C-alpha positions, 0 to 999 in steps of 0.5 A: 500500500502506498502512502497515498493509498493509506491516507485515502483509506483514512479519508474514506473511513472518516467521510461525512455525509453532507447531502440534503438528507444527511442524518446529521442535518436533523440536529438543526430541526431539533435545535431550531425551536430553542433557537427561535425561542431565544432569538425571538423576532430577530432571527434571520436564519440558521444554516450549516457552516464551518467544516460541514459546509466546506467539505473539510469535516471528518467523522472524528470531531465536530459533526456539524457547525450551525451559524445563527444569523440575527437581525442588525436590529438586535439590541443586545451586545455580542457578548450578551448574545453569546452568553444568553444563547449559552444560558438557554441551551443550559436551561434546555438540558444541552450541557453547552461548552463555551469555545472561542466564537462557538458554543458546543452541544451534543444532540442525538449523538452528534457534536454541534458547534453553534456560532451566533452572529449579528448582521452588519446591515440588511444586505450582504453576508457580513456579520459581527461575532463575539470572540470570547478569548479576547473579549471583543468582536470581529467582522467576518463573512461565513460565505466568504470562508466557505468559498475561499476554502472550497475554491483553494482545492486542498480539501483532502489535505485539510481533512488529514491535517484536521484528523492529525490535530484531533488525534494529537489533541492540539488546540488549532481552530478549524479556520486557522488550520484551513488557512494555514494549509492554503498558505503552506501550499500557496506556491504549489501550482499542481498537486504532487500527491496527497502524501507529498502535499500533506508532508509539505504542510508539516514542513510549513508548520514546523518552520514558518507557521509560528511566526506567519501572519494569517488573515481572515479572507473576509476581513484583513483586520482580523488576524486569525493567527492571533487567536492562539498564543505563542505557546499554543503555536509552539505546540503545533510546531513541535507536533509537526516536527515530530511528524516529520521525524516519523518513519511510517504514516501510522505514527502520524495519523491513523 
């Protein structure tokens, strides 16, 4: 079995059904009554986002991300929006967990990340979302993220890196990881093979990554690389260096 065959076998095992009738989509219907009660008349819509919408999701890890769009008329601050959503989820028995911009719950056996955001205007998809770690807010555009990652063309490589992150227990936010893969392979004008491309990402992570400035494609003022401390970036760098020293792919990802 070649390295590419081994990695493709893993991707097949970790595949996620993102189709219209995917069972995981049922969690949206389950959560919507609670979301509507919480948002009242200010709810614009709830839609799949994140890894699920980009095609970079794996069976291991978060199953679906749901973006909750609120009207620009919503009076509460973004922090109040975030905390009040956490509160009602807790009241409804979902045992929510705070993350940086999302709230994780488990519904029907699936892990779900909920990201509440307030539209910045009545037209377009720009939203403001709360960043809990920095206790501030940022402007972003979920659709821009989806388009940027899918058109870059490194979906399989990203999925392998996400599985590696999951198995090594690394704190590496998904959008940061996705953009890091794109940056690492930015000079690759054609695919060299899955294993070679993933190896090149590890080389980037072990060298340039810790000091690389990575921006949100939807807002150049939002520096995604600032989401992790130098210590956390150093842990990712060290893990990538260990991967490069491995003699077999089974030591890197299984």
